[in-house]
VEXDREN-2710 file (C-alpha; in Angstrom, 1 decimal):
% VEXDREN-2710
k/r/px/py/pz
1/UNK/-3.5/-27.2/15.2
2/UNK/-2.4/-29.7/12.6
3/UNK/0.7/-31.8/12.8
4/UNK/2.4/-29.8/10.0
5/UNK/1.2/-26.3/11.1
6/UNK/4.6/-25.8/12.8
7/UNK/6.3/-26.1/9.5
8/UNK/4.1/-23.5/7.8
9/UNK/4.5/-19.8/7.9
10/UNK/2.1/-17.0/6.6
11/UNK/3.4/-14.1/4.6
12/UNK/1.8/-11.3/2.6
13/UNK/3.6/-9.9/-0.4
14/UNK/3.1/-6.7/-2.4
15/UNK/5.0/-7.6/-5.5
16/UNK/5.4/-4.2/-7.0
17/UNK/7.1/-2.8/-10.1
18/UNK/9.2/-0.4/-8.0
19/UNK/9.2/-1.9/-4.5
20/UNK/8.5/-5.3/-3.0
21/UNK/7.1/-5.4/0.6
22/UNK/6.6/-8.5/2.7
23/UNK/4.5/-8.8/5.9
24/UNK/5.1/-11.6/8.5
25/UNK/3.3/-11.7/11.8
26/UNK/1.8/-8.3/11.3
27/UNK/5.1/-6.5/10.7
28/UNK/6.7/-5.3/7.4
29/UNK/9.9/-7.4/7.4
30/UNK/11.0/-6.6/3.8
31/UNK/10.7/-3.2/2.1
32/UNK/13.1/-3.3/-0.8
33/UNK/13.4/-2.0/-4.4
34/UNK/12.3/-4.6/-7.0
35/UNK/15.7/-4.8/-8.7
36/UNK/18.5/-7.3/-9.0
37/UNK/22.1/-7.2/-10.3
38/UNK/23.2/-10.2/-12.3
39/UNK/26.8/-11.3/-13.3
40/UNK/26.3/-11.6/-17.1
41/UNK/29.2/-14.2/-17.4
42/UNK/28.0/-16.6/-14.7
43/UNK/24.3/-15.7/-14.6
44/UNK/24.5/-15.5/-10.8
45/UNK/22.7/-12.8/-8.8
46/UNK/25.2/-10.6/-7.0
47/UNK/22.9/-8.1/-5.4
48/UNK/19.2/-7.3/-4.8
49/UNK/17.1/-4.4/-3.6
50/UNK/18.9/-1.3/-2.2
51/UNK/22.4/-2.6/-3.0
52/UNK/21.4/-3.4/-6.7
53/UNK/19.7/0.0/-7.0
54/UNK/23.0/1.7/-6.1
55/UNK/24.5/-0.1/-9.1
56/UNK/21.8/1.1/-11.5
57/UNK/23.3/3.1/-14.4
58/UNK/26.8/2.5/-13.2
59/UNK/27.5/-1.0/-14.3
60/UNK/30.1/-2.4/-16.7
61/UNK/29.7/-5.2/-19.3
62/UNK/30.0/-8.0/-16.7
63/UNK/27.1/-6.7/-14.5
64/UNK/23.5/-6.0/-15.6
65/UNK/20.8/-4.6/-13.4
66/UNK/17.3/-6.0/-14.1
67/UNK/13.9/-5.0/-12.9
68/UNK/12.0/-8.3/-13.0
69/UNK/8.6/-6.7/-12.9
70/UNK/7.1/-4.4/-15.6
71/UNK/3.7/-2.7/-15.5
72/UNK/2.9/-4.6/-12.3
73/UNK/3.5/-8.1/-13.7
74/UNK/6.4/-10.5/-14.0
75/UNK/8.6/-9.7/-17.1
76/UNK/11.6/-11.8/-16.2
77/UNK/10.5/-15.1/-14.6
78/UNK/14.0/-16.3/-13.5
79/UNK/15.1/-13.0/-12.0
80/UNK/11.8/-12.5/-10.2
81/UNK/12.1/-16.0/-8.7
82/UNK/15.6/-15.4/-7.5
83/UNK/14.6/-12.0/-6.1
84/UNK/11.6/-13.3/-4.2
85/UNK/13.5/-16.3/-2.8
86/UNK/16.4/-14.0/-1.6
87/UNK/13.9/-11.6/0.1
88/UNK/12.1/-14.4/1.8
89/UNK/15.4/-15.9/2.9
90/UNK/16.4/-12.6/4.5
91/UNK/13.5/-12.8/7.1
92/UNK/15.2/-13.3/10.4
93/UNK/12.7/-15.8/11.9
94/UNK/13.0/-18.1/8.9
95/UNK/16.8/-18.2/9.1
96/UNK/16.6/-19.5/12.7
97/UNK/14.6/-22.5/11.6
98/UNK/16.5/-25.8/11.0
99/UNK/13.9/-26.8/8.4
100/UNK/12.9/-24.2/5.8
101/UNK/9.1/-23.6/6.3
102/UNK/6.4/-24.1/3.8
103/UNK/4.6/-20.9/3.0
104/UNK/1.0/-19.8/2.9
105/UNK/1.0/-16.6/0.8
106/UNK/-1.3/-13.8/-0.1
107/UNK/0.1/-11.9/-3.1
108/UNK/-1.2/-8.6/-4.6
109/UNK/-1.9/-8.5/-8.4
110/UNK/-3.1/-5.6/-10.7
111/UNK/-6.9/-5.7/-11.5
112/UNK/-6.1/-5.8/-15.2
113/UNK/-3.9/-8.9/-15.0
114/UNK/-4.3/-11.7/-17.6
115/UNK/-4.6/-15.4/-16.8
116/UNK/-1.1/-16.0/-18.2
117/UNK/0.4/-13.3/-16.0
118/UNK/-1.5/-14.7/-13.0
119/UNK/0.0/-18.1/-13.7
120/UNK/3.5/-16.6/-13.8
121/UNK/2.9/-15.1/-10.3
122/UNK/1.5/-18.5/-9.0
123/UNK/4.5/-20.4/-10.5
124/UNK/7.0/-18.0/-9.0
125/UNK/5.3/-18.4/-5.6
126/UNK/5.4/-22.3/-5.9
127/UNK/9.1/-22.2/-6.7
128/UNK/9.9/-20.4/-3.4
129/UNK/8.1/-23.0/-1.3
130/UNK/4.6/-21.6/-1.6
131/UNK/2.2/-24.3/-0.4
132/UNK/-1.1/-22.4/-0.3
133/UNK/-1.3/-19.4/-2.6
134/UNK/-4.0/-16.7/-2.7
135/UNK/-4.1/-13.6/-4.9
136/UNK/-5.8/-10.4/-4.3
137/UNK/-6.4/-7.4/-6.5
138/UNK/-4.4/-4.3/-5.5
139/UNK/-7.2/-1.8/-5.3
140/UNK/-9.1/-4.2/-3.0
141/UNK/-6.0/-4.7/-0.8
142/UNK/-5.5/-0.9/-0.8
143/UNK/-9.1/-0.3/0.3
144/UNK/-8.7/-2.7/3.2
145/UNK/-5.3/-1.2/4.1
146/UNK/-6.8/2.3/4.2
147/UNK/-9.4/1.1/6.7
148/UNK/-12.5/0.9/4.5
149/UNK/-15.1/-1.7/5.4
150/UNK/-15.4/-3.3/1.9
151/UNK/-18.3/-5.6/2.9
152/UNK/-20.8/-2.8/3.4
153/UNK/-23.3/-2.0/0.6
154/UNK/-21.7/1.3/0.0
155/UNK/-19.7/2.4/-3.1
156/UNK/-16.1/3.4/-2.5
157/UNK/-13.6/4.6/-5.2
158/UNK/-9.9/3.7/-4.8
159/UNK/-7.0/4.9/-6.9
160/UNK/-3.8/3.0/-6.4
161/UNK/-0.9/4.7/-8.2
162/UNK/2.1/2.3/-8.2
163/UNK/5.3/2.1/-10.2
164/UNK/4.0/0.3/-13.2
165/UNK/0.2/0.7/-13.2
166/UNK/-2.5/2.9/-11.8
167/UNK/-5.5/0.8/-10.6
168/UNK/-8.8/2.6/-10.4
169/UNK/-11.7/0.7/-8.9
170/UNK/-15.2/1.2/-7.4
171/UNK/-15.8/-1.3/-4.6
172/UNK/-19.0/-2.4/-2.9
173/UNK/-20.2/-5.5/-1.0
174/UNK/-16.7/-7.1/-1.1
175/UNK/-16.3/-6.9/-4.8
176/UNK/-15.0/-4.7/-7.6
177/UNK/-18.0/-3.3/-9.5
178/UNK/-16.1/-1.4/-12.2
179/UNK/-12.4/-0.9/-12.6
180/UNK/-9.7/0.4/-15.0
181/UNK/-6.0/-0.4/-15.0
182/UNK/-3.7/1.9/-17.0
183/UNK/0.0/1.9/-17.5
184/UNK/0.5/5.5/-16.4
185/UNK/2.2/5.5/-13.0
186/UNK/5.5/6.3/-11.3
187/UNK/7.7/4.8/-14.1
188/UNK/6.0/6.9/-16.7
189/UNK/6.4/10.0/-14.6
190/UNK/10.1/9.2/-14.4
191/UNK/10.4/8.7/-18.2
192/UNK/8.5/12.0/-18.7
193/UNK/11.2/13.8/-16.7
194/UNK/14.0/12.1/-18.6
195/UNK/12.4/13.2/-21.9
196/UNK/11.8/16.7/-20.7
197/UNK/15.4/17.2/-19.7
198/UNK/16.6/16.0/-23.1
199/UNK/14.1/18.1/-25.1
200/UNK/14.3/21.3/-23.2
201/UNK/17.8/21.4/-21.7
202/UNK/19.7/19.0/-24.0
203/UNK/20.6/17.2/-20.8
204/UNK/20.8/13.4/-20.6
205/UNK/19.9/12.3/-17.1
206/UNK/19.7/8.7/-15.8
207/UNK/16.7/7.0/-14.3
208/UNK/18.0/7.4/-10.7
209/UNK/18.5/11.2/-11.2
210/UNK/15.0/11.5/-12.8
211/UNK/13.5/9.7/-9.9
212/UNK/15.3/12.0/-7.5
213/UNK/13.8/15.0/-9.4
214/UNK/10.3/13.5/-9.1
215/UNK/10.6/12.9/-5.4
216/UNK/12.2/16.3/-4.5
217/UNK/10.4/18.7/-6.8
218/UNK/7.7/16.6/-8.5
219/UNK/4.3/18.3/-8.7
220/UNK/1.0/17.8/-10.5
221/UNK/0.1/21.5/-10.6
222/UNK/1.9/24.9/-10.5
223/UNK/-0.5/26.2/-7.8
224/UNK/1.2/24.7/-4.7
225/UNK/0.7/26.2/-1.2
226/UNK/4.2/25.1/0.0
227/UNK/6.3/24.7/-3.1
228/UNK/9.7/23.0/-2.8
229/UNK/12.9/24.8/-3.5
230/UNK/14.7/24.4/-6.9
231/UNK/17.2/21.5/-7.1
232/UNK/20.5/21.1/-8.9
233/UNK/20.4/18.4/-11.6
234/UNK/23.5/16.9/-13.1
235/UNK/23.8/14.9/-16.3
236/UNK/25.6/14.9/-19.7
237/UNK/25.2/17.8/-22.2
238/UNK/24.0/16.2/-25.4
239/UNK/25.6/19.0/-27.5
240/UNK/29.1/19.1/-26.0
241/UNK/29.3/15.7/-24.3
242/UNK/30.5/17.4/-21.1
243/UNK/29.0/16.9/-17.6
244/UNK/26.6/19.7/-16.9
245/UNK/24.4/21.0/-14.0
246/UNK/21.2/23.0/-14.2
247/UNK/18.5/24.2/-11.7
248/UNK/15.1/22.7/-12.0
249/UNK/11.8/24.0/-10.4
250/UNK/8.6/22.2/-9.5
251/UNK/6.8/24.3/-12.1
252/UNK/8.9/22.8/-14.8
253/UNK/8.2/19.3/-13.6
254/UNK/4.5/20.0/-13.4
255/UNK/4.6/20.9/-17.1
256/UNK/6.7/17.8/-17.9
257/UNK/4.1/15.5/-16.2
258/UNK/1.0/17.2/-17.6
259/UNK/0.2/14.9/-20.5
260/UNK/0.5/11.7/-18.4
261/UNK/-1.7/13.3/-15.7
262/UNK/-4.3/14.2/-18.3
263/UNK/-4.4/10.5/-19.2
264/UNK/-4.8/9.6/-15.6
265/UNK/-7.7/12.1/-15.3
266/UNK/-9.4/10.6/-18.3
267/UNK/-9.2/7.1/-16.9
268/UNK/-10.8/8.3/-13.6
269/UNK/-13.6/10.1/-15.4
270/UNK/-14.2/7.0/-17.6
271/UNK/-14.5/4.8/-14.4
272/UNK/-16.9/7.4/-12.8
273/UNK/-19.0/7.4/-16.0
274/UNK/-19.3/3.5/-15.8
275/UNK/-20.3/3.6/-12.2
276/UNK/-23.9/2.6/-11.4
277/UNK/-26.0/5.6/-10.2
278/UNK/-26.6/4.3/-6.6
279/UNK/-22.8/3.8/-6.1
280/UNK/-22.1/7.2/-7.8
281/UNK/-24.2/8.8/-5.0
282/UNK/-22.1/7.0/-2.4
283/UNK/-18.9/8.2/-4.0
284/UNK/-20.3/11.8/-4.1
285/UNK/-20.8/11.6/-0.3
286/UNK/-17.6/9.7/0.6
287/UNK/-15.1/11.1/-1.9
288/UNK/-12.2/9.3/-3.6
289/UNK/-9.3/7.5/-1.8
290/UNK/-5.8/7.4/-3.1
291/UNK/-2.9/5.1/-2.2
292/UNK/0.5/4.1/-3.7
293/UNK/3.7/6.0/-4.0
294/UNK/2.4/8.1/-7.0
295/UNK/-0.4/9.6/-4.8
296/UNK/2.4/11.5/-2.9
297/UNK/3.0/13.7/-6.0
298/UNK/2.6/17.2/-4.7
299/UNK/-0.8/18.8/-5.5
300/UNK/-2.2/15.6/-7.2
301/UNK/-5.1/15.3/-4.8
302/UNK/-6.1/18.9/-5.4
303/UNK/-5.8/18.5/-9.1
304/UNK/-8.0/15.4/-9.2
305/UNK/-10.5/17.1/-6.8
306/UNK/-10.9/20.0/-9.1
307/UNK/-11.3/17.6/-12.1
308/UNK/-14.0/15.4/-10.4
309/UNK/-15.6/18.0/-8.1
310/UNK/-15.2/15.4/-5.3
311/UNK/-13.0/15.4/-2.2
312/UNK/-9.8/13.3/-2.6
313/UNK/-8.1/11.8/0.4
314/UNK/-4.6/10.3/0.5
315/UNK/-4.1/7.2/2.7
316/UNK/-1.9/7.4/5.7
317/UNK/1.5/5.9/4.7
318/UNK/0.3/5.4/1.1
319/UNK/3.4/3.4/0.1
320/UNK/2.3/0.6/2.5
321/UNK/-1.5/0.8/2.2
322/UNK/-1.6/-2.2/-0.2
323/UNK/0.7/-4.5/1.8
324/UNK/-1.0/-3.4/5.0
325/UNK/-4.4/-4.5/3.5
326/UNK/-2.8/-7.8/2.3
327/UNK/-1.5/-8.4/5.8
328/UNK/-5.0/-7.9/7.3
329/UNK/-6.5/-10.4/4.8
330/UNK/-3.7/-12.9/5.6
331/UNK/-4.8/-12.9/9.3
332/UNK/-8.4/-13.6/8.4
333/UNK/-8.4/-15.7/5.2
334/UNK/-11.8/-17.3/5.9
335/UNK/-13.4/-13.9/6.5
336/UNK/-12.0/-12.5/3.2
337/UNK/-12.5/-15.7/1.1
338/UNK/-14.8/-13.7/-1.3
339/UNK/-12.1/-11.2/-2.3
340/UNK/-9.3/-13.8/-2.7
341/UNK/-8.4/-15.6/-5.9
342/UNK/-7.2/-19.2/-5.7
343/UNK/-5.5/-19.3/-9.0
344/UNK/-4.9/-22.9/-10.0
END
């Protein structure tokens, strides 16, 4: 143990478009929406996470809510830095320390990230006392989190549907053989619902209401075994300007999401078409694994199974599969050196 090891702490971060999760000492210590509220007059951050999300769509001119990440990468450098610092500072064991610890960090990144976007993640990590920074691709972290032995000479297909991007990858021998990253994920599904409400019902609903619709009655197919009950949706009538309420069914949402889900299917089929034949044989035997919040959309596993003629399995606790895998890597950095990226 080195002299300065006492002043260093290890954390794993899943820096997501919708949610940020942090693991410390094998436990999820932060699970918070990736959103901040800023005072526009002073530039100071007044709320982050759950508190800031409650303000979304309800702010006045002096307060602005910002989602610092877009499509899985940092869009607002300053806001993301403040958000990460505040989340790290909220970890109880760090607050008890007289001297703020230096950090060894493993951070998830999309597989389609550019070098410039990678540098933005690295710079943000350095600004929040990151001493030793490693990056890992999200589908690789998801595979490890699901419990797949990525070092075996067997092909495994992972689909990680997050908030900003869907990562599709075929993994073998500790590396990504072929992959595709598309900007069709949870945020696009939410936007599809907002558009559908306007186009079909002349009802203007906010992002929070659309997300609630997605969670409560969202579906990828109309053929559900246990369909959810219709829900009441409130918004503003675009014709009269009055507040209005309508009932919405899962069938209607399945129709609203169909175009985006077709794009997702096309991306999966394209990745399968680019998979080497020996690995394709492995995938035929093992099936496809799904993780991320988007994989919880009702009937999506069955829809993709019908499209690919392969079994599709959803990870246990899919929202935390990526950060769980990142935490496993953090505990054995030497053992997973081949899958980690040391950026700069």
